[in-house]
C-alpha positions as CSV (number, residue, x, y, z in Angstrom):
1,M,123.1,-9.8,-66.6
2,K,126.3,-10.4,-68.1
3,R,127.7,-7.9,-65.9
4,L,126.8,-9.8,-63.1
5,I,128.4,-13.1,-64.5
6,I,131.8,-11.5,-65.4
7,L,131.8,-10.0,-61.6
8,F,131.3,-13.5,-60.6
9,T,133.8,-15.1,-62.8
10,L,136.6,-12.3,-61.5
11,I,135.4,-12.9,-57.9
12,F,135.9,-16.5,-58.1
13,L,139.6,-16.0,-60.7
14,G,141.1,-13.4,-57.9
15,L,140.6,-16.3,-55.1
16,G,142.5,-18.8,-57.2
17,V,145.0,-16.2,-57.8
18,N,145.1,-16.0,-54.0
19,A,145.5,-19.5,-53.3
20,S,148.3,-19.7,-56.1
21,E,150.4,-17.3,-54.2
22,N,149.9,-19.8,-50.5
23,Y,153.8,-21.6,-50.5
24,L,154.3,-24.3,-47.6
25,H,158.1,-23.4,-46.6
26,T,158.7,-25.3,-43.5
27,I,157.4,-29.2,-42.1
28,I,158.7,-29.8,-38.3
29,L,158.1,-32.8,-36.8
30,E,158.0,-33.4,-33.6
31,G,157.8,-36.6,-31.0
32,T,155.7,-35.9,-28.2
33,N,154.9,-38.3,-25.0
34,D,151.3,-38.9,-26.9
35,G,152.6,-39.3,-30.4
36,Y,153.6,-35.9,-32.7
37,N,153.4,-32.4,-34.1
38,I,153.2,-31.9,-37.2
39,L,153.4,-28.1,-37.6
40,L,153.2,-26.9,-41.6
41,K,154.3,-22.7,-42.2
42,S,153.1,-21.6,-45.1
43,D,151.9,-17.9,-46.6
44,S,148.0,-18.5,-45.8
45,M,146.3,-21.4,-43.9
46,P,145.3,-24.0,-46.0
47,D,143.2,-26.7,-46.4
48,V,144.2,-30.3,-44.6
49,K,142.5,-33.6,-44.4
50,K,144.2,-36.0,-42.7
51,T,144.5,-39.6,-43.7
52,V,145.6,-42.6,-41.6
53,K,146.3,-46.1,-43.0
54,G,147.8,-48.4,-39.9
55,S,149.4,-46.8,-37.4
56,D,152.4,-46.2,-39.1
57,N,151.6,-44.4,-42.1
58,L,150.0,-40.7,-42.7
59,T,149.0,-38.6,-45.1
60,L,148.0,-35.2,-45.7
61,D,146.3,-33.6,-48.4
62,I,146.1,-30.1,-48.5
63,K,144.8,-27.9,-50.5
64,G,145.3,-24.5,-52.1
65,I,148.9,-24.4,-51.6
66,T,151.9,-25.6,-53.6
67,T,155.9,-26.0,-52.5
68,S,157.9,-23.4,-52.6
69,K,161.3,-23.7,-53.9
70,S,163.0,-25.4,-50.9
71,V,160.9,-27.1,-48.5
72,N,162.7,-27.4,-45.2
73,A,162.0,-30.4,-43.0
74,I,162.8,-30.2,-39.2
75,Y,162.9,-33.4,-36.6
76,K,162.5,-32.4,-33.0
77,S,162.4,-36.0,-30.9
78,T,161.7,-38.1,-33.3
79,N,163.9,-41.5,-33.4
80,G,161.1,-43.8,-35.6
81,V,160.7,-41.8,-38.4
82,N,161.2,-43.7,-41.3
83,S,160.4,-41.3,-44.3
84,L,159.1,-37.8,-45.3
85,V,158.0,-37.4,-48.4
86,V,156.4,-34.4,-50.4
87,E,154.5,-34.6,-53.5
88,N,152.4,-31.8,-55.9
89,V,150.2,-34.3,-56.8
90,A,148.0,-30.7,-59.1
91,N,148.0,-26.8,-59.1
92,D,147.3,-25.4,-55.8
93,E,147.2,-29.0,-54.1
94,I,149.9,-31.1,-52.5
95,K,150.1,-34.4,-50.4
96,I,152.6,-35.2,-47.5
97,Y,153.5,-38.9,-46.7
98,I,155.0,-40.0,-43.4
99,N,156.2,-43.0,-41.9
100,A,156.8,-43.5,-38.6
101,K,156.0,-45.1,-35.6
102,D,152.7,-44.8,-34.2
103,I,152.3,-41.5,-36.6
104,A,148.4,-42.0,-36.6
105,N,148.3,-40.0,-33.2
106,A,149.9,-37.1,-34.8
107,T,148.8,-33.9,-34.0
108,V,148.6,-31.5,-37.1
109,L,149.1,-27.6,-36.7
110,T,149.5,-24.8,-39.6
111,Q,151.4,-21.8,-38.8
112,V,150.8,-18.1,-40.5
113,K,154.4,-16.7,-40.5
114,D,154.8,-15.3,-36.6
115,N,151.6,-16.1,-35.5
116,Q,150.0,-18.7,-33.2
117,P,149.9,-22.3,-34.2
118,V,146.3,-24.0,-34.8
119,I,145.5,-27.0,-34.8
120,V,144.0,-28.1,-38.1
121,S,140.9,-30.0,-36.4
122,E,139.7,-26.4,-34.8
123,R,140.3,-24.2,-37.5
124,F,138.2,-25.5,-40.4
125,P,134.7,-26.1,-39.3
126,I,134.5,-22.3,-39.2
127,E,136.3,-21.3,-42.2
128,K,134.4,-23.6,-44.2
129,V,131.0,-22.3,-42.4
130,L,132.1,-18.2,-43.4
131,W,133.2,-19.4,-46.8
132,S,129.2,-21.2,-47.1
133,F,127.8,-18.0,-46.2
134,A,129.6,-15.5,-48.4
135,V,129.1,-18.0,-51.6
136,L,125.2,-17.9,-50.6
137,F,125.7,-14.5,-50.4
138,I,126.6,-14.3,-53.8
139,L,124.7,-16.1,-55.3
140,A,121.3,-14.1,-53.3
141,F,122.5,-11.3,-54.7
142,I,122.8,-12.2,-58.9
143,I,119.4,-14.3,-58.5
144,K,117.6,-11.4,-57.4
145,S,119.1,-9.0,-59.9
146,A,118.6,-11.3,-62.8
147,K,115.0,-11.3,-61.3
148,A,114.9,-7.6,-61.2
149,I,116.6,-7.1,-64.7
150,T,113.7,-10.2,-65.7
151,D,110.5,-8.4,-64.6
152,Y,111.9,-5.2,-65.9
153,E,112.5,-6.6,-69.3
154,N,108.3,-8.0,-69.1
155,S,107.1,-4.3,-68.3
156,I,108.7,-3.1,-71.0
157,S,107.0,-6.1,-73.4
158,I,103.9,-5.5,-72.0
159,K,103.9,-2.2,-72.4
160,K,105.3,-2.5,-76.1
161,D,102.3,-4.8,-76.8
162,I,99.3,-2.1,-75.5
163,K,100.8,0.3,-77.6
164,E,101.1,-1.8,-80.4
165,R,96.6,-3.0,-79.6
166,E,96.1,0.8,-78.9
167,I,97.5,1.7,-82.8
168,E,95.8,-1.1,-84.2
169,L,92.5,-0.2,-82.2
170,Y,93.0,3.4,-84.0
171,K,93.6,2.0,-87.1
172,N,90.0,0.3,-87.2
173,F,88.4,2.8,-85.9
174,Q,89.5,5.3,-88.7
175,R,89.1,3.2,-90.9
176,E,84.8,2.5,-89.8
177,L,84.5,5.7,-89.6
178,E,85.3,6.6,-93.4
179,S,82.9,3.6,-94.6
180,M,80.1,5.7,-92.3
181,P,77.7,7.8,-93.9
182,K,78.6,11.6,-93.8
183,I,75.1,12.4,-92.8
184,N,75.9,10.9,-89.7
185,S,78.6,12.9,-88.6
186,K,77.3,13.7,-85.0
187,I,76.7,10.3,-84.5
188,N,80.0,9.5,-85.6
189,S,81.7,12.0,-83.3
190,A,79.8,10.9,-80.4
191,Y,80.7,6.9,-81.2
192,A,84.7,8.2,-81.4
193,T,84.7,9.5,-78.0
194,N,82.7,7.3,-76.1
195,V,84.9,4.2,-77.9
196,M,88.3,6.4,-77.6
197,R,86.8,6.7,-73.6
198,R,86.5,3.1,-72.8
199,S,89.3,2.1,-74.9
200,R,91.8,3.7,-72.7
201,R,90.0,3.3,-69.8
202,N,90.2,-0.5,-70.3
203,Y,94.3,-0.2,-71.7
204,K,94.8,1.9,-68.5
205,E,93.3,-0.9,-66.2
206,L,95.4,-3.3,-68.2
207,A,98.3,-1.7,-67.9
208,R,97.8,-1.8,-64.0
209,K,97.7,-4.9,-63.9
C-alpha cells in the first residue's frame, strides 16, 4: 500500500514539474473586423480563463504556465489599446490585464511552437475530460489494489486464528486424556479418533468460509 501511495505522489509531482517548464514567450494582440485576436505562444497548452469587466477591460487567468525572462508583446492593426500588463501571481499561474476599446469581443488563441493556433474555448473541454478519465483510472487502480491487500491480510488473520484454536483444542484434549483412567485406553483411542476427525472437518469448513 505504501508503494502505491508513493507511486501516486510521484506521478503528480512529475506533472507539477512539467507544468513549471511551460513558459509564455509571446503575446500577439491583433485587431479584426469583429474585435481582437489574442494569441498566446508557449511551450505547451495552458489552462486559460477569460474574464470581461465592461466592454474595454479583459483579464486572462492562465494556469500551468509562467513567464519567460522576456515576454514579447506584438500589436497588429490595433489603435485603441491603452495598456497590456502581465503579472506572475503564483507558481505556474499568471494574469494578463488588457485595457482596449471593445476588448470584450476578443478571441483567445494558444499556439505551441510552430503548431496551428487553437481557440481556447474549443480546446479546454476535451482536455478536461481526458484528464478526469486519467485521474479516475489511477484512483480505481489504487482502490482495487488496496482492497486486494486488505483481503489478503484478513485471510492470513483467519488462518492464524484457526491454527491457534486447533492448538488450544489439542492441548485441552491432551489434558482430558491424561485425566482419564488407564483402563479405558481403547475408549480413549476411539474418542481421540472421532473428536479429532470432527475437529479437522469443522475447521476445514470454517476455513472455506
